[in-house]
N, C-alpha and C positions, 0 to 999 in steps of 0.2 A: 614186843615192839609195837604190834598193832594196837594193843590196849593202851599203851602210853600215848600213841599218836591220837587215839580217840579221846583220851582224857584231855590232851592239849587242845584239841578242837573244841571240846565242850567248854573249857575255860575261856577260849577266845570268843565263843558264841555268847557266853554269859556276860562278857565285857563289851559286847557290841562291836567286835572287831572281825576283820577278815584275815585269815591266816594263809600265808603263802610259803610253801616249802621250796628249798633250793637244791641244786645239784651241779654236777660238772657238765662239761660240754658234750656229754654223751647220754646223760640221763637227767631229766628235769621235770618238776611238777609245776604246772601253770594253773592259776586260779583266778576267777573273776574278782575284780576289785571294786566294781560299782554296778549299778543297774538303773534303768530308766524308771523314775518314780511317778511319771505323769500318766494321765488317762484322757487328755483332751482329744476329741474325736478327729481333729483335722491333721494330727500327726500320726506317724506309724509307731505303735507301741508293741512290745518294748524293744526299742532299738538304741544302741549307742555306737557311734562311729568316730573316727578321726581323733585318736588320742595323741596328745603331746605330753612330754615329761621333762623335768629337770631335776637333778640331784645335787646336793651339796652336803658334805659330811655324811651323816646317816639318814638324812631326810630326802625323800623323793616326793614330789608333787606332780600329779597327773591331772590333765583337764580333758574333757570329752564332750562332744556333741551328744545330747540326749533327747530322744523323741524327734527323729528326723522327718521332715516333710517330704512328700513325693515331688511336688511341683514348686518351682520358684526358689528353692534353696532354703537352707537354714534348719534350725531345730527349735524345740520348745525352750531349751535352756542349755547351759554348760554345767555339767557335773564335775566335781573335783574328787580326787582320792589322794590321801596323804599317808605316807608311812614315815615314822620317825625312828625306825629300827632296821633300816636297810632292806625294806621290802618284806619283812616277816609278818607284820600286822598292818592293817590299813583302816583308816576312817574315811567316810565318804559323805558327800552332801551336794548341794547345788548352789550356784552363785545367787546372791540377793540383788535386787534392784536393776535387773537387766530387762527381761521380757515381762509381759503382763502376767506370766505364770509365777513370777517371783517379786511382784510389786514394782516392776519397772514399766517404762512407757513403750518399749519396743515390741514389734510383732515377732521377729525372728532373730536368731543368733547363730553364729557359725565360727569356724576357723580358730579354735582355741590354741594358744601357745603359752608356755610357762617360762619364767625366769626368776632368778634370785639375786638380790642386791645385798651382799654381805656388809657393805659400808654402812647401810641404813637398817640392816636386818629386816628386810621386807621381801616377801614372796609376792609375785605378780602373775596374773593370768590376763593375757591380752585376748580380746575377742572382737568380732565384727558383728554389729547389729544393723538391721535395716527394716524399713517399713514401720508404719504405725498400725494400730488395730484396724483402722478403716482402709488401709492401703498396704498390704503386707509384702509387696514386691518393690525392689529398687529403692529409689530415693524417697525420703532422706535416708542417709546411712551414717554410721559413725564407727570409729575405732575406740574401744573402751579399754581401761586397765582396772582390774579388780585387785585389791591389795589385802594381804594378810600380814599382821605384825606379831602373830603368836605361832609361827612355825608352820603355817598352812592349815591350821585346825579350824579357824573361823575367818570369814571374809567380809570386807566392808562393801558398801555400795560403790559402784564403779566411778572412776574418774574418766572424763571424756578427753581423749587425746586429740581427736579431730572430728568435727561435725561437718558433714557435707549435706547441706540443705537440698541441693539439686544434683548431688553426686551419687555414684554407685561404687562404693569402695569394695575392695576384694583382697583376699589372701594376705592378711596382716601377719607379722611375726615380731617377737620381742627377744632381746638379750640384754644382759648387764655386764659391765666390766667388773669381773670378780678378782682381778689380779692386784694384790696390795701394792706391788711395785709400780703399777701403771700411773702415769700422770693424770689419767682420767678415771681412776678407781672410783666406783660408785655411780658413774654415768650409766644410764639405761637408754636403749635405742629401740624404737618401734619403726617397722617398715610396713608399707602397704602399697597397693596400686589403685588407681581410679579407673575402673573398667569403662565408665561412661566417657572418659577422656582418652580413650585409646590405650588404656593400661599404663599410663605414665606412673613411674615409681616415685614414692614419697618417703621421707624420713623425718622423725621427730625425736628430740632428746630430752631426757629428764635428768636433773642433777640433785633431786631431793627425794629419792625413793619412790618415784612415780606419783607424787602428790600433784605436781604441775608438769606440763609438757610444753616445749618450745614450738615455734611455728613449723608447719609442714614445709620441708625443703626438698626441691627437686634436684637430683644430681646434675652435674654439668652435662650438657647435650640432651637433657630431657629423655633419658632412656625409658623404654616401655617394656613390660614383661610381666612375669607372674612368679609367685612363690619365692621371693627373696628371703634368705635366712642370714641375718647379720651375725657375725662372730667377732668377739673382741680378742685381740692379741695381747700378750703381756706387755708390749711396748706402748699400749694405748691405742694403736690403730684398730679400725673396725673394717672388716671385709664383708661384702654382701654378695654372695653368689645368688643367681636367679636364672630362671628360664626366660630367654628372650629371643624371639624370632625362631631361627632353626637351630639354636644351640644354647649352651650354658654360658653365661657371661658373669662379670663381677664388677663392682665399683667399690670404693673405699673412702674412709675419712681418716686424715692424719692429725686432726685438730679437735678431737672430742665431739664431733658431730656438728661443728659450726659450718662446715661445707663438705661437699661430697664430689668426688672426681667423676669424670666421664667413665663409661664402662669399657671394659676390655674383654676379648673373647677368652673363654676357658676351653671350650671344645664344641664342635658340631655334635648334633644328636642324630642317631639313626634309631628309629623307633619301630618296633613290631607291634601292631595293634593287638591288644590283649583280647582274647576270645570271650564270648559269653556276654558281651555288652557290659563288662565290668568297667566302672569308672576309674580310669588311671591316666596319668600323663607323666612325662619325664621331669617332674619337679625335683630340684636338688635337695639333698640332705647334707648339712655341713656341720663340722666340729673343728676344734683346735686343740693342739697339745701344749705341753708346758713350755716348749721353746717357741711357740707361735706358728708352727706349721698348720695350715688349714687343709683339711681333708673334705672333699666334696664327692658324693656318690649320686648316681641316678640310674634308671633303667635304660638299656641301650642294646641294640642287636647287631652291632658292627662286626662282632667276632663270630657270628653264626652264618653259615652258608645260606645265601638267599634271604638273609635277615629273618630266619624262620622262627626265632624266639629271642627273648630279651635275657641278657645277663645283667648283673649289677656291676657297673664300672666305676672307676675312681680316677681323680686327678688331684694333685696337691700343689700348694704354693706357700712360700715363706713370706711373701709380701702382698699377695692379692693382685699382682700385676703380671708376673710370669708364672705360667702353669705348666706342670709336667704333661707329657704325653699320656693319653688315656690308657689305663691298664684294666684288665678284666679280673674281677674277683672270682677265683676258680672254684665255685660252689660245686660244679660237676663238669663233665667233659662237654665240649662244644657240640658233640653229636647226641647229647642226652635226650633232646626233645622236651626238656623242662623249660618253662617260661617263668622268669623271675621279675618281680615288679614291686613298687611302693616300698623302697628301702628306708630304714632309719638307722643311721650310723651313730656310734658313740666313740669318744676317745677319752681314755683315762687321763685327766689333766695333771696327774702326778707323774706322768711318764712322758718321754720325748725321744727324739732321734730314732736310731735303729731299734730301740727297745720300746717304742710307743705301743701301748695296748689298745687295740681296736676291737669293737664288737658291732655286729651288724644283724639286725632283724629285718625280715622281709616277708612278703607273701609270694606264693608260687603255685603254678599248676604243674602237676607231674607230667601232664601231656598238654603241650601248647596248642595242638590242633583240636581242641575240644569244642563242644557247642554248649549253649546255656544249660541244657538238661544233663550234660555229662561232665562239665568242668568240676574239678575237685580242688577247691580253694584251701590252701594250706599255709601255715606260718612256719618259717624256717629261721635258723640262727647259725652264724659262723663267727669265729673270732681269730685274732692274730696277736701274737706277742712280740712281733718284730716289724711293726709299722707297715704291715701289709705285704711283706716279702713272702710269707707263707701263711696259710689259713688252715684252721681245723676242718675236719669233715663236717658236713652239715648235720644239724639236729632238727628233727621235726618237733615243733613246739606245740602246735595245735592243729586240728583238722584231721582229715579233710572235711570241708563244709560244702554243701550244695548252695548254688547261687540263690535259689529261691528262699533260703533261710535268712538272707541279709536284706537290709533296707533297700528300697527302690527309690530312684530319683529320675528326673527328666533328662539326666545325662548317663543313666545306667545304674546297675546295682552298685552298692557302696559299702565298703568298709572304711573308707576315708581316702582323701587325696594324699595323706601322709600317715606314717606311724612313727614311733620314737623308741630310742634306746638310750639309757643313761647309766653312768658309773657312779656308785656310791664310794665313800671314802675308804672302804675296806677292799676296794679293787674289784668288787662284783659288778657284773653287768645285768641290767634289768630292761629287757624289751617290754613295751606295752603295745597292745594290739586289740583288735576286735575279734571276738569269737562268737559262734552261733550254733544253736541246736535247732531241730525242726520246730516250726511254729506250732502253736496250739490254736487251731482255727485261724482267726485273723490276727492273733497276738504273737509277735515275734519273740525270740529268745536270743537276742544279739546284745552282748555285753562287752565292756572293756575288761581286759585281763592283763596280768603281768606274770613274769617268770624271773628267776634269779639264777645266774650262772657264775660260778667260780672259774674264770677262764684260765687260771693258773693250775687247776687240778688236772691230773692225768685223765684222758678220755676214758669213758667206760668201755670195757672189752666187749660189751654187747652192741656197741655202735649206736646207730640211730634208734631213739626211743620216743614213742609218742607221749606227749604230755597229758596229764590228767586235767579234767575240767572242761 
């Protein structure tokens, strides 16, 4: 078997591909899917942080910040990694026409998010750019959409969704209506906020596969916040959960993005500060099932005595207006001392109701009360076959990692403000995340990685197994 595996790896290498092995929810192999190609001295190399992903059929597209700056935010460019065979092999590259490192006018780029429009057969990567070569911080800024019309294997120069000549945009996100029965099938929706205007939230809609975008629209009541993640329901409504004030809130559109309602509360947030000066916040991660139920998760310490550590918690809604009471995802017992944060949830869109399949990737510290020199950053995974009524035992996917191995920023050490998990059409779940090894001198070894889980397979009798890579 070992010889066969080595021969397979040799063939993959000859074809210029990255090979990822899969397993059940007790044993898994995780492998890097991209790496930072840059050497410009003002960025930290080699670093990759903050991956997002989207899957449709057997294709998965991931986008990652590559070459993170220490101060003032952003990265050298956005890297992409695409698999057309459900995560087994990957091709990777960088987006053209964005920053000066890829023939574009912008100084820095950040906040990648991925979507697919099946009505127009277009893959899209949304990104946030800011600063010019002479002024790399703040305004001007813009939200861009990069398009691929060949399954995510090559990318066009970006389209500008919104340009803020005197604005400081932040935390964009993108989704498309993928439901053929929807009256707004093929609409795509981009969300962002204007940090320079108090974090006011903005939405724009495309009806032509991301070629053109409508005007920026502020929802009723001019809500402000961060990290909105729009999800389209099968009935055509769009629900946008976000972090606002002291809690998670949401607003929606029932007319294909022509207008957006005032926001409503989802839940208050109780947050345990994550140790080691790691950059985190309770940004929501949102997904939707085949019946239109929206699932939202975030990090929260309400179930722990004295708020001593974060769990990953969840609320759901069928209409984006009324939300269920917050429940705790039982990764471990509340007295474990483990701190969980930066979740990325996936819902298998072929499932719904009490048999909806859920998958959750996240980072954690085995000991919440660590310090920067002792914290052991680890990637975990759990899944559910019954809409979150029960969950599998946790699987350690990658790590532990020392914080000194990952990119530094003026807001703390960074693997990303978010991570991502996606289901392919075969029902397998694929978390994407940042992993790191010890630096070589001043050169980091922080890369985007993925793993594949068949969540319907029986768990391994060996229990938790550390991932390779």
